LUMVOPA-388238 format. One record per residue: residue number from 1; y, z, x of N, C-alpha, C, CB in turn. Coordinates in nm, 4 decimals. Glycine has a CB too. Layout:
  seq      n.py      n.pz      n.px     ca.py     ca.pz     ca.px      c.py      c.pz      c.px     cb.py     cb.pz     cb.px
  NUM         Y         Z         X         Y         Z         X         Y         Z         X         Y         Z         X
...
//
This chain:
  seq      n.py      n.pz      n.px     ca.py     ca.pz     ca.px      c.py      c.pz      c.px     cb.py     cb.pz     cb.px
    1   -0.1179    0.0000    0.0840    0.0000    0.0000    0.0000    0.1239    0.0000    0.0882    0.0000    0.1212   -0.0954
    2    0.2139   -0.0881    0.0598    0.3390   -0.0950    0.1340    0.4471   -0.0206    0.0563    0.3807   -0.2424    0.1596
    3    0.5098    0.0748    0.1218    0.6141    0.1522    0.0564    0.7469    0.0794    0.0659    0.6250    0.2919    0.1182
    4    0.8234    0.0886   -0.0383    0.9555    0.0307   -0.0420    1.0495    0.1261    0.0317    1.0025    0.0048   -0.1891
    5    1.0988    0.0835    0.1458    1.1834    0.1700    0.2288    1.3103    0.2132    0.1563    1.2203    0.0986    0.3577
    6    1.3610    0.1270    0.0692    1.4823    0.1631   -0.0048    1.4556    0.2828   -0.0960    1.5332    0.0429   -0.0878
    7    1.3407    0.2843   -0.1636    1.3070    0.3977   -0.2510    1.2882    0.5256   -0.1693    1.1789    0.3673   -0.3321
    8    1.2212    0.5128   -0.0564    1.1998    0.6297    0.0302    1.3351    0.6852    0.0744    1.1125    0.5924    0.1546
    9    1.4227    0.5976    0.1189    1.5556    0.6402    0.1620    1.6350    0.7057    0.0500    1.6325    0.5223    0.2162
   10    1.6274    0.6475   -0.0697    1.6975    0.7059   -0.1848    1.6425    0.8444   -0.2166    1.6849    0.6143   -0.3082
   11    1.5102    0.8603   -0.2081    1.4491    0.9910   -0.2348    1.4918    1.0946   -0.1311    1.2961    0.9789   -0.2366
   12    1.5018    1.0527   -0.0053    1.5463    1.1440    0.1008    1.6918    1.1847    0.0750    1.5319    1.0772    0.2419
   13    1.7755    1.0871    0.0435    1.9162    1.1168    0.0169    1.9305    1.2119   -0.1025    1.9945    0.9865   -0.0092
   14    1.8562    1.1863   -0.2087    1.8613    1.2723   -0.3276    1.8189    1.4148   -0.2933    1.7714    1.2158   -0.4392
   15    1.7099    1.4280   -0.2183    1.6614    1.5621   -0.1799    1.7620    1.6317   -0.0891    1.5239    1.5526   -0.1089
   16    1.8234    1.5562    0.0014    1.9235    1.6141    0.0929    2.0440    1.6660    0.0151    1.9690    1.5093    0.1975
   17    2.0931    1.5851   -0.0777    2.2095    1.6261   -0.1558    2.1760    1.7433   -0.2466    2.2621    1.5090   -0.2385
   18    2.0530    1.7427   -0.3022    2.0107    1.8539   -0.3884    2.0119    1.9855   -0.3106    1.8696    1.8274   -0.4464
   19    1.9798    1.9786   -0.1805    1.9803    2.0985   -0.0959    2.1200    2.1294   -0.0424    1.8829    2.0812    0.0206
   20    2.2154    2.0400   -0.0663    2.3519    2.0617   -0.0199    2.3681    2.0415    0.1296    2.3963    2.1994   -0.0562
   21    2.2855    1.9542    0.1878    2.2909    1.9299    0.3318    2.3657    1.8009    0.3624    2.1497    1.9242    0.3905
   22    2.4367    1.8014    0.4719    2.5006    1.6793    0.5201    2.4008    1.6020    0.6045    2.6292    1.7112    0.6016
   23    2.4324    1.4752    0.6313    2.3492    1.3952    0.7224    2.3389    1.4641    0.8581    2.4074    1.2523    0.7389
   24    2.4499    1.5178    0.9030    2.4535    1.5836    1.0338    2.3579    1.7027    1.0394    2.5959    1.6295    1.0659
   25    2.3613    1.7860    0.9371    2.2770    1.9057    0.9360    2.1299    1.8672    0.9248    2.3166    1.9991    0.8199
   26    2.0967    1.7768    0.8323    1.9570    1.7378    0.8156    1.9030    1.6679    0.9391    1.9418    1.6477    0.6948
   27    1.9837    1.5855    1.0010    1.9368    1.5177    1.1223    1.9063    1.6194    1.2325    2.0421    1.4155    1.1715
   28    1.9873    1.7247    1.2405    1.9606    1.8303    1.3379    1.8321    1.9055    1.3067    2.0769    1.9273    1.3427
   29    1.8095    1.9356    1.1790    1.6890    2.0065    1.1387    1.5627    1.9236    1.1627    1.6983    2.0451    0.9924
   30    1.5750    1.7920    1.1443    1.4599    1.7031    1.1606    1.4489    1.6476    1.3024    1.4686    1.5885    1.0616
   31    1.5442    1.6821    1.3879    1.5451    1.6373    1.5272    1.5487    1.4847    1.5405    1.4232    1.6916    1.5991
   32    1.6376    1.4233    1.4609    1.6635    1.2794    1.4710    1.8145    1.2620    1.4762    1.5998    1.1990    1.3498
   33    1.8589    1.1442    1.5145    2.0029    1.1217    1.5189    2.0576    1.0994    1.3785    2.0360    1.0017    1.6088
   34    2.1833    1.1332    1.3610    2.2502    1.1129    1.2333    2.2512    0.9642    1.1968    2.3941    1.1682    1.2384
   35    2.2718    0.8802    1.2959    2.2729    0.7355    1.2750    2.1373    0.6866    1.2238    2.3096    0.6628    1.4054
   36    2.0289    0.7333    1.2852    1.8949    0.6934    1.2434    1.8682    0.7410    1.1003    1.7884    0.7502    1.3403
   37    1.9024    0.8645    1.0692    1.8798    0.9178    0.9352    1.9581    0.8383    0.8311    1.9189    1.0658    0.9291
   38    2.0793    0.7994    0.8650    2.1588    0.7156    0.7743    2.0909    0.5826    0.7479    2.2981    0.6919    0.8320
   39    2.0319    0.5234    0.8524    1.9598    0.3968    0.8361    1.8362    0.4158    0.7483    1.9192    0.3398    0.9735
   40    1.7666    0.5275    0.7656    1.6494    0.5570    0.6826    1.6925    0.5711    0.5368    1.5779    0.6865    0.7314
   41    1.7994    0.6450    0.5122    1.8473    0.6650    0.3756    1.8908    0.5349    0.3093    1.9622    0.7630    0.3752
   42    1.9386    0.4397    0.3878    1.9776    0.3093    0.3330    1.8587    0.2148    0.3200    2.0844    0.2453    0.4207
   43    1.7431    0.2554    0.3698    1.6245    0.1704    0.3643    1.6227    0.0651    0.4723    1.6151    0.1043    0.2309
   44    1.7049    0.0830    0.5749    1.7150   -0.0144    0.6826    1.6211    0.0161    0.7985    1.8565   -0.0206    0.7326
   45    1.5544    0.1303    0.7953    1.4630    0.1674    0.9021    1.3484    0.2497    0.8445    1.5366    0.2460    1.0129
   46    1.2315    0.2309    0.9039    1.1161    0.3116    0.8631    1.1133    0.4382    0.9471    0.9823    0.2319    0.8784
   47    1.0235    0.5298    0.9121    1.0156    0.6542    0.9872    0.8701    0.6859    1.0183    1.0810    0.7700    0.9091
   48    0.8515    0.7612    1.1231    0.7163    0.7994    1.1656    0.6648    0.9129    1.0783    0.7149    0.8412    1.3150
   49    0.5352    0.9361    1.0859    0.4741    1.0482    1.0144    0.5373    1.1791    1.0612    0.3200    1.0508    1.0364
   50    0.5607    1.1917    1.1914    0.6202    1.3141    1.2451    0.7586    1.3382    1.1859    0.6289    1.3069    1.3979
   51    0.8382    1.2320    1.1746    0.9713    1.2455    1.1169    0.9628    1.2766    0.9686    1.0526    1.1184    1.1394
   52    0.8685    1.2129    0.8992    0.8487    1.2423    0.7570    0.8159    1.3901    0.7371    0.7362    1.1541    0.6985
   53    0.7259    1.4432    0.8185    0.6887    1.5850    0.8091    0.8083    1.6745    0.8387    0.5735    1.6173    0.9062
   54    0.8856    1.6396    0.9407    1.0038    1.7189    0.9750    1.1054    1.7187    0.8606    1.0690    1.6649    1.1035
   55    1.1232    1.6028    0.7964    1.2153    1.5947    0.6831    1.1637    1.6770    0.5647    1.2355    1.4480    0.6411
   56    1.0337    1.6675    0.5391    0.9747    1.7463    0.4298    0.9952    1.8954    0.4537    0.8242    1.7154    0.4155
   57    0.9722    1.9391    0.5763    0.9924    2.0801    0.6101    1.1381    2.1211    0.5911    0.9489    2.1070    0.7545
   58    1.2292    2.0381    0.6394    1.3716    2.0707    0.6316    1.4225    2.0694    0.4872    1.4525    1.9725    0.7159
   59    1.3663    1.9799    0.4064    1.4116    1.9666    0.2679    1.3307    2.0512    0.1706    1.4053    1.8223    0.2257
   60    1.2226    2.1107    0.2209    1.1326    2.1917    0.1384    1.0775    2.1099    0.0211    1.2058    2.3171    0.0862
   61    1.0264    1.9909    0.0536    0.9668    1.9013   -0.0464    0.8328    1.8510    0.0064    1.0624    1.7811   -0.0793
   62    0.7548    1.7916   -0.0823    0.6281    1.7315   -0.0413    0.6511    1.5873    0.0011    0.5240    1.7386   -0.1555
   63    0.5598    1.5360    0.0806    0.5713    1.3980    0.1271    0.5675    1.2997    0.0105    0.4594    1.3659    0.2263
   64    0.4831    1.3266   -0.0883    0.4754    1.2326   -0.2004    0.6063    1.2260   -0.2776    0.3623    1.2718   -0.2943
   65    0.6822    1.3342   -0.2802    0.8103    1.3303   -0.3505    0.9098    1.2388   -0.2801    0.8683    1.4709   -0.3625
   66    0.8912    1.2182   -0.1512    0.9778    1.1263   -0.0780    0.9231    0.9840   -0.0783    0.9957    1.1744    0.0649
   67    0.7921    0.9704   -0.0796    0.7315    0.8379   -0.0704    0.7200    0.7648   -0.2032    0.5968    0.8498   -0.0104
   68    0.7009    0.8384   -0.3109    0.6810    0.7743   -0.4406    0.8155    0.7400   -0.5027    0.5997    0.8654   -0.5349
   69    0.8148    0.6334   -0.5835    0.9402    0.5919   -0.6452    0.9492    0.6379   -0.7892    0.9552    0.4414   -0.6382
   70    1.0701    0.6583   -0.8344    1.0969    0.6888   -0.9731    1.0167    0.8037   -1.0305    1.0729    0.5701   -1.0530
   71    0.9738    0.7898   -1.1540    0.9031    0.8945   -1.2261    0.7568    0.9030   -1.1890    0.9159    0.8726   -1.3729
   72    0.7058    0.8083   -1.1129    0.5649    0.8100   -1.0749    0.5271    0.9399   -1.0050    0.5334    0.6918   -0.9849
   73    0.6199    0.9988   -0.9339    0.5879    1.1206   -0.8605    0.5655    1.2408   -0.9519    0.6980    1.1514   -0.7628
   74    0.6005    1.2287   -1.0782    0.5848    1.3408   -1.1705    0.4613    1.3303   -1.2590    0.7061    1.3518   -1.2567
   75    0.3727    1.2346   -1.2335    0.2597    1.2146   -1.3223    0.1430    1.3073   -1.2921    0.2143    1.0729   -1.3144
   76    0.1306    1.3572   -1.1730    0.0207    1.4462   -1.1380    0.0546    1.5880   -1.1836   -0.0074    1.4423   -0.9850
   77   -0.0424    1.6579   -1.2432   -0.0126    1.7928   -1.2964    0.0510    1.8870   -1.1954   -0.1387    1.8557   -1.3475
   78    0.0050    1.8870   -1.0700    0.0642    1.9794   -0.9733    0.2099    1.9435   -0.9452   -0.0163    1.9790   -0.8427
   79    0.2430    1.8147   -0.9532    0.3820    1.7751   -0.9322    0.4681    1.8165   -1.0506    0.3922    1.6237   -0.9096
   80    0.4108    1.8183   -1.1703    0.4851    1.8676   -1.2858    0.5171    2.0153   -1.2656    0.4049    1.8459   -1.4172
   81    0.4206    2.0891   -1.2150    0.4422    2.2312   -1.1866    0.5519    2.2481   -1.0823    0.3115    2.2977   -1.1381
   82    0.5439    2.1705   -0.9731    0.6448    2.1785   -0.8678    0.7826    2.1407   -0.9210    0.6069    2.0876   -0.7504
   83    0.7863    2.0376   -1.0049    0.9132    1.9945   -1.0623    0.9717    2.1042   -1.1496    0.8949    1.8659   -1.1436
   84    0.8883    2.1644   -1.2336    0.9351    2.2726   -1.3195    0.9840    2.3905   -1.2367    0.8241    2.3173   -1.4144
   85    0.9110    2.4252   -1.1312    0.9532    2.5352   -1.0438    1.0884    2.5056   -0.9802    0.8483    2.5605   -0.9346
   86    1.1087    2.3822   -0.9376    1.2356    2.3437   -0.8766    1.3491    2.3539   -0.9780    1.2272    2.2009   -0.8201
   87    1.3230    2.3068   -1.0996    1.4247    2.3149   -1.2045    1.4630    2.4605   -1.2291    1.3739    2.2495   -1.3352
   88    1.3617    2.5465   -1.2415    1.3888    2.6871   -1.2689    1.4573    2.7556   -1.1508    1.2595    2.7595   -1.3030
   89    1.4151    2.7202   -1.0299    1.4739    2.7817   -0.9107    1.6218    2.7475   -0.8978    1.3989    2.7367   -0.7852
   90    1.6597    2.6283   -0.9434    1.7980    2.5835   -0.9292    1.8820    2.6069   -1.0544    1.8005    2.4374   -0.8942
   91    1.8236    2.6689   -1.1568    1.8935    2.6889   -1.2840    1.9943    2.8035   -1.2755    1.7927    2.7164   -1.3957
   92    2.0986    2.7897   -1.3545    2.1959    2.8985   -1.3684    2.1354    3.0046   -1.4606    2.3338    2.8457   -1.4250
   93    2.1978    3.1223   -1.4672    2.1508    3.2275   -1.5580    2.1529    3.1792   -1.7029    2.2374    3.3541   -1.5432
   94    2.2555    3.1056   -1.7380    2.2661    3.0534   -1.8748    2.1522    2.9558   -1.9047    2.4024    2.9839   -1.8957
   95    2.1205    2.8690   -1.8092    2.0099    2.7751   -1.8279    1.8765    2.8483   -1.8368    2.0064    2.6734   -1.7136
   96    1.8584    2.9521   -1.7546    1.7350    3.0296   -1.7610    1.7189    3.0973   -1.8961    1.7320    3.1337   -1.6502
   97    1.8272    3.1516   -1.9496    1.8221    3.2120   -2.0831    1.7801    3.1080   -2.1874    1.9596    3.2730   -2.1204
   98    1.8368    2.9888   -2.1779    1.8017    2.8819   -2.2714    1.6535    2.8478   -2.2604    1.8873    2.7566   -2.2449
   99    1.6043    2.8298   -2.1370    1.4627    2.7956   -2.1173    1.3716    2.9050   -2.1712    1.4335    2.7719   -1.9686
  100    1.4063    3.0289   -2.1452    1.3250    3.1399   -2.1939    1.3212    3.1411   -2.3466    1.3793    3.2736   -2.1408
  101    1.4349    3.1238   -2.4096    1.4396    3.1219   -2.5556    1.3623    3.0034   -2.6120    1.5844    3.1176   -2.6039
  102    1.3701    2.8918   -2.5449    1.2969    2.7729   -2.5895    1.1459    2.7967   -2.5821    1.3360    2.6500   -2.5041
  103    1.0993    2.8532   -2.4718    0.9564    2.8816   -2.4562    0.9112    2.9817   -2.5615    0.9262    2.9352   -2.3146
  104    0.9913    3.0854   -2.5844    0.9569    3.1845   -2.6865    0.9467    3.1193   -2.8241    1.0610    3.2976   -2.6891
  105    1.0399    3.0311   -2.8537    1.0399    2.9620   -2.9815    0.9150    2.8750   -2.9946    1.1669    2.8769   -2.9967
  106    0.8814    2.8039   -2.8899    0.7632    2.7172   -2.8919    0.6342    2.7966   -2.9065    0.7575    2.6336   -2.7654
  107    0.6287    2.9104   -2.8441    0.5080    2.9935   -2.8520    0.4980    3.0668   -2.9843    0.5055    3.0936   -2.7383
  108    0.6102    3.0811   -3.0532    0.6113    3.1392   -3.1856    0.6125    3.2899   -3.1915    0.4969    3.0917   -3.2582
  109    0.5752    3.3571   -3.0853    0.5645    3.5017   -3.0923    0.6891    3.5736   -3.0431    0.4466    3.5470   -3.0134
  110    0.7639    3.5119   -2.9566    0.8784    3.5786   -2.8960    0.8393    3.6697   -2.7820    0.9524    3.6572   -2.9993
  111    0.7092    3.6777   -2.7526    0.6594    3.7617   -2.6423    0.5720    3.6773   -2.5494    0.5787    3.8841   -2.6970
  112    0.5616    3.7240   -2.4272    0.4748    3.6542   -2.3315    0.3472    3.7294   -2.3125    0.5443    3.6354   -2.1974
//
């Protein structure tokens, strides 16, 4: 299977921005140059397995979340769990209250 470098780069950029990291900071964490990372994010350069692992570690994401395109990465049950955990981890208190009330409503009992 040939991966679309543009999708990989877009996924890296999205994960980097979600973590609030600049190109400079992420490149330092992954031990690559800022210029190279910019090329990867634009889909103009491929990356080695070692660099992919370093980026995953720095971004706290799985490799499949960077390699897969679009919604395909959310089709596996464990990825749904990871996605939900990420949503909850990044939620505001108000959003958490909403999610809790929604789950209680869906379960019908109001208790866990």
